[in-house]
C-alpha positions as CSV (number, residue, x, y, z in Angstrom):
1,X,10.9,-5.3,-17.3
2,X,9.0,-8.5,-16.4
3,X,5.8,-10.1,-17.6
4,X,3.0,-11.6,-15.5
5,X,1.7,-13.6,-18.5
6,X,4.8,-14.2,-20.7
7,X,3.0,-16.8,-22.7
8,X,0.9,-14.0,-24.2
9,X,4.0,-12.7,-26.0
10,X,3.2,-15.4,-28.6
11,X,0.6,-13.0,-29.9
12,X,3.4,-10.8,-31.2
13,X,4.1,-13.5,-33.9
14,X,1.0,-12.1,-35.7
15,X,2.9,-8.8,-36.4
16,X,5.7,-10.3,-38.6
17,X,3.2,-12.6,-40.2
18,X,0.9,-9.7,-41.2
19,X,4.0,-7.7,-42.3
20,X,5.1,-10.5,-44.6
21,X,1.5,-10.8,-46.0
22,X,1.4,-7.1,-46.7
23,X,4.7,-7.1,-48.5
24,X,3.6,-10.1,-50.5
25,X,0.4,-8.4,-51.5
26,X,2.4,-5.3,-52.7
27,X,4.6,-7.5,-54.9
28,X,1.6,-9.3,-56.3
29,X,0.0,-5.9,-57.3
30,X,3.2,-4.9,-59.0
31,X,3.2,-8.0,-61.1
32,X,-0.5,-7.5,-62.1
33,X,0.0,-3.8,-62.9
34,X,0.0,-2.7,-66.5
35,X,3.5,-2.0,-67.7
36,X,4.3,1.5,-69.0
37,X,7.0,2.2,-71.4
38,X,8.2,5.2,-69.5
39,X,8.5,4.3,-65.8
40,X,10.3,7.6,-65.0
41,X,7.4,9.6,-66.3
42,X,5.0,7.7,-64.1
43,X,7.2,8.2,-61.0
44,X,7.4,11.9,-61.8
45,X,3.6,12.2,-62.0
46,X,3.1,10.6,-58.6
47,X,3.8,13.0,-55.6
48,X,6.6,11.8,-53.4
49,X,4.4,12.0,-50.3
50,X,1.9,9.6,-51.7
51,X,4.6,6.9,-51.8
52,X,4.8,6.6,-48.0
53,X,1.2,7.7,-47.3
54,X,-0.1,4.5,-48.5
55,X,2.1,2.6,-46.0
56,X,1.6,4.8,-43.0
57,X,-1.8,3.5,-41.9
58,X,-0.6,-0.1,-42.3
59,X,2.5,0.7,-40.2
60,X,0.3,2.2,-37.5
61,X,-2.0,-0.9,-37.5
62,X,1.0,-3.2,-37.1
63,X,2.4,-0.9,-34.3
64,X,-1.0,-1.1,-32.6
65,X,-1.0,-4.9,-32.7
66,X,2.5,-5.0,-31.3
67,X,1.6,-2.8,-28.4
68,X,-1.6,-4.7,-27.8
69,X,0.4,-8.0,-27.7
70,X,2.8,-6.5,-25.2
71,X,-0.1,-5.3,-23.1
72,X,-1.7,-8.8,-23.1
73,X,1.5,-10.1,-21.5
74,X,0.9,-7.7,-18.6
75,X,4.4,-6.1,-18.5
76,X,5.6,-4.8,-15.2
77,X,8.4,-2.4,-14.4
78,X,10.1,-1.7,-11.0
79,X,9.4,1.7,-9.6
80,X,10.0,3.5,-6.4
81,X,6.8,3.8,-4.3
82,X,6.9,6.3,-1.5
83,X,4.6,5.9,1.6
84,X,2.7,8.9,0.4
85,X,1.3,6.9,-2.4
86,X,0.4,4.0,-0.2
87,X,-1.2,4.0,3.3
88,X,-0.3,4.4,6.9
89,X,-2.3,2.5,9.6
90,X,-2.0,4.2,13.0
91,X,-2.8,1.8,15.8
92,X,-3.4,3.7,19.1
93,X,-3.6,2.2,22.6
94,X,-6.7,3.4,24.4
95,X,-6.3,1.3,27.5
96,X,-6.9,2.8,30.9
97,X,-3.2,3.2,31.5
98,X,-3.2,5.9,28.9
99,X,-4.8,8.2,31.5
100,X,-1.5,8.1,33.5
101,X,-0.5,11.7,34.4
102,X,3.2,11.1,34.2
103,X,2.8,12.9,30.8
104,X,0.8,16.1,31.1
105,X,-2.2,16.4,31.1
106,X,-2.2,12.6,30.6
107,X,-0.8,10.1,28.1
108,X,-3.9,9.8,26.0
109,X,-4.3,13.6,25.6
110,X,-0.7,13.9,24.6
111,X,-1.0,11.0,22.2
112,X,-4.1,12.7,20.6
113,X,-2.2,15.9,20.0
114,X,0.7,14.1,18.5
115,X,-1.4,11.9,16.2
116,X,-3.4,14.9,15.0
117,X,-0.1,16.7,14.1
118,X,1.1,13.6,12.3
119,X,-2.1,13.3,10.2
120,X,-2.0,17.0,9.4
121,X,1.6,16.7,8.1
122,X,0.8,13.9,5.6
123,X,0.2,14.7,1.9
124,X,-3.4,14.9,0.7
125,X,-3.1,11.6,-1.3
126,X,-1.8,9.6,1.7
127,X,-4.4,7.1,2.9
128,X,-4.5,6.9,6.7
129,X,-6.4,4.3,8.7
130,X,-7.0,4.3,12.5
131,X,-7.0,1.2,14.7
132,X,-7.9,1.5,18.4
133,X,-7.2,-1.2,20.9
134,X,-7.7,-1.8,24.6
135,X,-9.5,-5.1,25.6
136,X,-10.0,-5.7,21.9
137,X,-8.9,-4.1,18.6
138,X,-11.2,-2.3,16.2
139,X,-10.8,-0.5,12.9
140,X,-12.2,2.9,13.7
141,X,-11.4,4.5,10.3
142,X,-10.5,2.4,7.2
143,X,-7.6,3.7,5.1
144,X,-8.8,6.9,3.5
145,X,-7.6,10.2,2.1
146,X,-10.3,12.0,4.1
147,X,-8.0,13.2,6.9
148,X,-10.9,15.1,8.5
149,X,-12.6,11.8,9.3
150,X,-9.4,10.5,10.9
151,X,-9.0,13.7,13.0
152,X,-12.6,13.5,14.2
153,X,-12.1,9.9,15.3
154,X,-9.0,11.0,17.2
155,X,-10.9,13.7,19.0
156,X,-13.4,11.2,20.4
157,X,-11.1,8.5,21.8
158,X,-12.4,6.7,25.0
159,X,-10.5,4.3,27.2
160,X,-11.2,0.7,28.0
161,X,-9.7,-2.1,30.0
162,X,-6.9,-4.4,28.8
163,X,-4.2,-4.1,26.2
164,X,-4.3,-6.3,23.0
165,X,-1.2,-5.3,21.1
166,X,-1.1,-8.5,19.0
167,X,-4.8,-8.1,18.0
168,X,-4.1,-4.5,17.0
169,X,-1.4,-5.6,14.6
170,X,-3.6,-8.3,13.1
171,X,-6.5,-5.8,12.7
172,X,-4.1,-3.4,11.0
173,X,-3.0,-6.2,8.6
174,X,-6.7,-6.8,7.7
175,X,-7.1,-3.1,7.0
176,X,-4.1,-3.2,4.6
177,X,-5.4,-6.4,2.9
178,X,-8.6,-4.5,2.0
179,X,-6.6,-2.0,-0.2
180,X,-3.6,-4.2,-1.3
181,X,-4.5,-7.5,-3.0
182,X,-0.9,-8.7,-2.5
183,X,-1.4,-8.8,1.2
184,X,-3.5,-11.7,2.5
185,X,-5.7,-10.9,5.6
186,X,-4.7,-12.1,9.0
187,X,-7.4,-14.7,8.9
188,X,-5.7,-16.5,6.1
189,X,-3.3,-18.1,8.7
190,X,-0.2,-17.1,6.8
191,X,2.8,-16.9,9.1
192,X,1.4,-19.2,11.8
193,X,2.1,-22.9,10.9
194,X,-0.8,-25.2,11.8
195,X,-3.4,-22.5,11.9
196,X,-6.8,-23.8,11.1
197,X,-7.7,-22.8,7.5
198,X,-4.2,-21.7,6.7
199,X,-3.7,-20.9,3.0
200,X,-0.7,-22.1,1.0
201,X,0.3,-18.5,0.3
202,X,4.0,-18.1,-0.9
203,X,6.3,-16.0,1.2
204,X,7.4,-12.4,0.4
205,X,9.1,-12.1,-2.9
206,X,8.1,-15.6,-4.1
207,X,6.2,-16.0,-7.4
208,X,2.5,-15.3,-6.7
209,X,3.3,-14.1,-3.2
210,X,3.3,-10.7,-1.6
211,X,6.0,-8.1,-2.5
212,X,9.4,-8.1,-0.7
213,X,8.1,-5.1,1.3
214,X,4.6,-3.8,1.1
215,X,4.4,0.0,0.7
216,X,1.8,0.2,3.5
217,X,3.1,0.5,7.1
218,X,1.7,0.2,10.6
219,X,2.5,2.8,13.3
220,X,1.8,1.2,16.7
221,X,1.5,3.5,19.7
222,X,1.3,1.9,23.1
223,X,2.2,2.6,26.7
224,X,2.0,-0.8,28.2
225,X,2.3,-4.6,27.7
226,X,0.0,-7.1,26.1
227,X,-2.5,-8.5,28.5
228,X,-4.5,-11.0,26.5
229,X,-5.0,-12.6,23.1
230,X,-2.3,-13.3,20.5
231,X,1.1,-12.0,21.6
232,X,2.9,-9.2,19.7
233,X,5.6,-11.6,18.6
234,X,3.1,-14.0,17.0
235,X,1.3,-11.1,15.3
236,X,4.7,-9.8,14.1
237,X,5.3,-13.1,12.3
238,X,2.1,-12.7,10.4
239,X,3.0,-9.2,9.4
240,X,6.5,-10.2,8.3
241,X,5.0,-13.1,6.2
242,X,3.1,-10.4,4.3
243,X,5.9,-7.9,3.9
244,X,4.2,-5.4,6.2
245,X,6.5,-3.3,8.4
246,X,5.5,-2.3,11.9
247,X,6.9,0.8,13.6
248,X,6.2,0.5,17.3
249,X,6.4,3.6,19.6
250,X,6.7,3.0,23.4
251,X,5.1,5.9,25.2
252,X,5.3,7.0,28.8
253,X,7.8,6.9,31.7
254,X,8.9,4.0,33.7
255,X,7.3,5.4,36.8
256,X,3.6,6.0,36.0
257,X,1.7,8.2,38.5
258,X,-2.0,8.1,39.3
259,X,-4.5,7.7,36.5
260,X,-6.9,10.6,35.9
261,X,-9.3,10.5,33.0
262,X,-11.5,13.2,31.7
263,X,-15.2,12.8,31.2
264,X,-14.7,12.5,27.4
265,X,-11.9,9.9,27.8
266,X,-14.2,7.8,30.0
267,X,-17.0,8.0,27.5
268,X,-19.0,10.7,29.3
269,X,-19.4,9.0,32.6
270,X,-19.2,10.8,36.0
271,X,-16.4,8.6,37.4
272,X,-13.9,11.3,36.4
273,X,-15.2,13.7,39.1
274,X,-12.9,12.3,41.8
275,X,-10.3,10.9,39.3
276,X,-10.0,7.3,38.3
277,X,-7.1,5.7,40.3
278,X,-7.0,2.0,39.7
279,X,-4.1,-0.1,41.0
280,X,-1.1,-0.6,38.8
281,X,-1.7,-3.7,36.8
282,X,0.8,-6.5,37.7
283,X,0.9,-9.7,35.8
284,X,1.7,-13.2,37.2
285,X,5.3,-12.7,36.0
286,X,5.6,-9.5,38.0
287,X,5.3,-7.3,34.9
288,X,3.8,-3.8,35.4
289,X,1.3,-3.5,32.5
290,X,1.4,0.3,32.9
291,X,5.0,0.3,31.7
292,X,6.0,-0.3,28.1
293,X,7.2,-3.8,27.2
294,X,10.2,-2.7,25.2
295,X,11.5,-6.1,24.6
296,X,8.3,-7.2,22.9
297,X,8.1,-4.0,20.8
298,X,11.7,-4.3,19.7
299,X,11.1,-7.9,18.6
300,X,8.0,-6.7,16.6
301,X,10.2,-4.1,14.9
302,X,13.1,-6.4,14.1
303,X,10.8,-9.2,12.9
304,X,8.9,-7.0,10.5
305,X,11.7,-4.8,9.3
306,X,10.5,-1.7,11.1
307,X,12.1,0.5,13.7
308,X,11.3,0.8,17.4
309,X,11.0,4.3,19.0
310,X,10.9,5.4,22.6
311,X,9.1,8.6,23.8
312,X,8.8,9.4,27.4
313,X,7.0,12.7,27.1
314,X,4.8,14.7,24.7
315,X,7.6,16.5,23.0
316,X,9.5,13.3,22.3
317,X,6.3,11.7,20.9
318,X,5.8,14.7,18.6
319,X,9.3,14.4,17.4
320,X,9.2,10.7,16.7
321,X,6.0,11.0,14.6
322,X,7.4,14.1,12.8
323,X,10.6,12.2,12.0
324,X,9.0,8.9,11.1
325,X,8.8,9.5,7.3
326,X,12.6,9.8,7.2
327,X,12.9,6.2,8.5
328,X,10.5,4.8,6.0
329,X,12.5,4.0,3.0
330,X,11.1,4.3,-0.5
331,X,10.3,0.8,-1.7
332,X,10.8,-0.9,-5.1
333,X,7.6,-2.3,-6.4
334,X,6.4,-3.9,-9.6
335,X,4.0,-1.6,-11.4
336,X,1.9,-3.0,-14.3
337,X,2.0,-0.8,-17.4
338,X,-0.3,-2.9,-19.6
339,X,-3.1,-0.2,-19.4
340,X,-0.8,2.4,-20.8
341,X,0.4,0.2,-23.7
342,X,-3.2,-0.8,-24.5
343,X,-4.1,2.9,-24.6
344,X,-1.2,3.7,-26.9
345,X,-2.2,0.8,-29.1
346,X,-5.8,2.0,-29.4
347,X,-4.6,5.5,-30.2
348,X,-2.3,4.1,-33.0
349,X,-5.3,2.2,-34.4
350,X,-7.5,5.2,-34.4
351,X,-4.8,7.2,-36.1
352,X,-4.5,4.6,-38.8
353,X,-8.2,4.8,-39.5
354,X,-8.2,8.6,-39.5
355,X,-5.2,8.7,-41.9
356,X,-6.7,6.1,-44.3
357,X,-10.0,8.2,-44.5
358,X,-8.2,11.5,-44.9
359,X,-5.7,10.4,-47.5
360,X,-8.1,7.8,-49.1
361,X,-5.3,5.3,-49.0
362,X,-7.5,2.2,-49.3
363,X,-9.8,1.9,-52.3
């Protein structure tokens, strides 16, 4: 057990001081009492239960003060925290390459089915958030236990141009920061030296810093490579500085075919009537942006303490998401128990008052 405010333990000194004062008061009363010639007769006249009844309320009051003193020090115990009691942020790539038909009917439709099944398999108390990214990243659904809201958002995914994997990780960090005060938001500049407005936040595990490993995780699903903005490696450094693990999933084959988007996937436009067939995106370094950048995703996983997965078809993607909880270890986290101790102390105090009134202990 550890204490967030150990100096508050000094309040416990009041317990032995009050105990000594109570014992002194008892001795003082004995000295002032009228002596009786037959002490044995007096003891026989007093019921045995009344001898301890007079002390029981005082003992409860002292116990209450002791528990309140411990509670004031904010005691913390280490407990295992499963992912089900934390949150999962699912970041889904909705770039135009997700319309590639190398995965039937196309990558985006297969990803929607897999993510729906993943959400349905989670426990009711698991908070799930949804981040969507193409040319920019947005928080579509904040972490919530309303899984129907997440499923509805998945049903209405539309594509865009560009792939901002790094921005998706940063947006996911911000979503976690909203529900976990130990995780600073990405805008704090933690993890990127020299960032404007950077805060002097301690690293994971340091006093006053984030936990060794946050119970919340990020599941990143993408089929391509980062095309703009902060790089995945830079974003991974920020996640690692906050103890946030990222589990990237590289989706799709290495030989993408034509891109065919449905009306819904294009946001209701008519450009799907003949099929959308843009050229394969090639970067200046010759990289095909329609193929997963496995090296970058593996770096993200190793930097943050996550695991990288590869899925080249719909069945593999379903299997990866179904098997994911097995790879997410149960984490040790400090849980504050001051509220419980304060509650017990209050109950002890109320019991002392009730017993004193019932037994008429105090004159």
